[in-house]
C-alpha positions as a Markdown table, in Angstrom:
| # | Residue | x | y | z |
|---|---|---|---|---|
| 1 | Unk | 4.9 | -1.2 | -23.3 |
| 2 | Unk | 6.4 | 0.5 | -20.0 |
| 3 | Unk | 7.8 | 3.6 | -19.9 |
| 4 | Unk | 11.9 | 2.5 | -20.5 |
| 5 | Unk | 10.4 | 1.0 | -23.5 |
| 6 | Unk | 8.1 | 4.0 | -25.1 |
| 7 | Unk | 11.7 | 6.8 | -24.3 |
| 8 | Unk | 13.1 | 4.3 | -26.5 |
| 9 | Unk | 10.5 | 4.8 | -29.2 |
| 10 | Unk | 11.2 | 8.0 | -28.4 |
| 11 | Unk | 7.8 | 8.7 | -27.2 |
| 12 | Unk | 7.2 | 11.0 | -24.7 |
| 13 | Unk | 5.2 | 9.7 | -22.4 |
| 14 | Unk | 3.1 | 10.8 | -18.6 |
| 15 | Unk | 3.0 | 8.8 | -16.0 |
| 16 | Unk | 0.2 | 7.9 | -12.9 |
| 17 | Unk | 1.0 | 6.0 | -10.1 |
| 18 | Unk | 0.3 | 5.2 | -6.6 |
| 19 | Unk | 0.6 | 2.6 | -4.3 |
| 20 | Unk | -2.8 | 0.6 | -3.5 |
| 21 | Unk | -2.7 | 1.3 | 0.4 |
| 22 | Unk | -2.8 | 5.5 | -0.8 |
| 23 | Unk | -6.0 | 4.5 | -2.9 |
| 24 | Unk | -9.0 | 6.6 | -1.4 |
| 25 | Unk | -12.0 | 5.2 | -3.6 |
| 26 | Unk | -10.3 | 1.6 | -3.3 |
| 27 | Unk | -12.3 | 0.1 | -0.6 |
| 28 | Unk | -12.1 | -3.9 | -2.1 |
| 29 | Unk | -8.2 | -4.3 | -1.4 |
| 30 | Unk | -8.3 | -2.4 | 2.6 |
| 31 | Unk | -11.6 | -5.2 | 3.1 |
| 32 | Unk | -10.1 | -7.7 | 2.4 |
| 33 | Unk | -7.4 | -6.9 | 4.3 |
| 34 | Unk | -4.2 | -7.3 | 1.8 |
| 35 | Unk | -3.4 | -3.1 | 0.5 |
| 36 | Unk | -0.1 | -3.9 | -1.0 |
| 37 | Unk | 0.4 | -3.2 | -4.4 |
| 38 | Unk | 0.7 | -1.0 | -7.2 |
| 39 | Unk | -0.8 | 0.7 | -9.9 |
| 40 | Unk | 0.7 | 2.5 | -13.2 |
| 41 | Unk | -0.2 | 4.5 | -16.4 |
| 42 | Unk | 1.7 | 5.0 | -19.5 |
| 43 | Unk | 0.3 | 7.3 | -21.3 |
| 44 | Unk | 1.4 | 9.4 | -24.1 |
| 45 | Unk | 2.4 | 12.9 | -24.1 |
| 46 | Unk | 0.5 | 14.0 | -27.5 |
| 47 | Unk | -2.2 | 11.8 | -27.6 |
| 48 | Unk | -3.4 | 10.6 | -24.5 |
| 49 | Unk | -3.2 | 7.3 | -25.0 |
| 50 | Unk | -2.7 | 4.2 | -22.9 |
| 51 | Unk | 1.0 | 3.2 | -23.3 |
| 52 | Unk | 0.8 | 0.6 | -21.4 |
| 53 | Unk | -0.8 | -0.9 | -17.4 |
| 54 | Unk | 1.0 | -2.1 | -14.3 |
| 55 | Unk | -1.7 | -3.7 | -11.9 |
| 56 | Unk | -0.3 | -5.0 | -9.1 |
| 57 | Unk | -2.3 | -5.7 | -5.5 |
| 58 | Unk | -5.1 | -8.0 | -4.7 |
| 59 | Unk | -8.1 | -8.6 | -7.0 |
| 60 | Unk | -5.8 | -7.2 | -10.1 |
| 61 | Unk | -7.6 | -9.4 | -12.0 |
| 62 | Unk | -10.3 | -8.2 | -12.3 |
| 63 | Unk | -9.0 | -5.1 | -13.2 |
| 64 | Unk | -6.3 | -6.1 | -15.9 |
| 65 | Unk | -8.7 | -7.4 | -19.0 |
| 66 | Unk | -10.7 | -3.2 | -18.1 |
| 67 | Unk | -7.8 | -2.1 | -19.7 |
| 68 | Unk | -6.8 | -4.2 | -21.9 |
| 69 | Unk | -10.1 | -3.6 | -22.9 |
| 70 | Unk | -9.5 | -0.1 | -23.1 |
| 71 | Unk | -6.0 | 0.1 | -25.1 |
| 72 | Unk | -7.2 | -2.2 | -27.2 |
| 73 | Unk | -10.7 | 1.2 | -27.7 |
| 74 | Unk | -7.5 | 3.0 | -28.3 |
| 75 | Unk | -9.9 | 4.8 | -25.3 |
| 76 | Unk | -7.6 | 8.2 | -23.2 |
| 77 | Unk | -6.9 | 7.9 | -20.1 |
| 78 | Unk | -9.5 | 10.4 | -19.8 |
| 79 | Unk | -12.1 | 8.8 | -21.4 |
| 80 | Unk | -10.8 | 5.4 | -18.9 |
| 81 | Unk | -11.0 | 8.0 | -15.4 |
| 82 | Unk | -14.1 | 8.9 | -16.4 |
| 83 | Unk | -16.4 | 6.6 | -16.0 |
| 84 | Unk | -18.8 | 4.5 | -13.2 |
| 85 | Unk | -17.2 | 1.5 | -11.7 |
| 86 | Unk | -18.9 | -0.4 | -9.5 |
| 87 | Unk | -18.7 | -0.4 | -5.8 |
| 88 | Unk | -16.8 | -1.5 | -3.6 |
| 89 | Unk | -14.1 | -2.9 | -6.7 |
| 90 | Unk | -10.8 | -2.3 | -7.3 |
| 91 | Unk | -11.9 | -1.3 | -10.9 |
| 92 | Unk | -12.0 | 2.8 | -8.3 |
| 93 | Unk | -9.2 | 3.3 | -8.1 |
| 94 | Unk | -8.8 | 3.8 | -11.9 |
| 95 | Unk | -10.3 | 7.7 | -10.7 |
| 96 | Unk | -8.3 | 7.9 | -8.3 |
| 97 | Unk | -5.2 | 7.5 | -10.3 |
| 98 | Unk | -5.4 | 9.1 | -13.9 |
| 99 | Unk | -6.7 | 12.3 | -12.4 |
| 100 | Unk | -2.7 | 12.5 | -11.8 |
| 101 | Unk | -2.4 | 13.2 | -14.8 |
| 102 | Unk | -4.8 | 16.3 | -15.1 |
């Protein structure tokens, strides 16, 4: 679900977004020489459930199924944020991006 779709449904959302090139805890794209892209999460402000995500970066295929699983299991953004991810991998960025939500 996009931010606009959530708002059209009357949901209050919080957004966590960061450019890949600015994510310190995401070494993999820099190692392969392609730090382009963004990671964005749309989170329900009340329940903290992940409503949607945009993953546009090298190795996003590594991350998309993990995010989809978290959404299907109705994990909160904090539960996904607090996981320990393999190093070096693009999943490490989830800790830093979701930390923006507090």
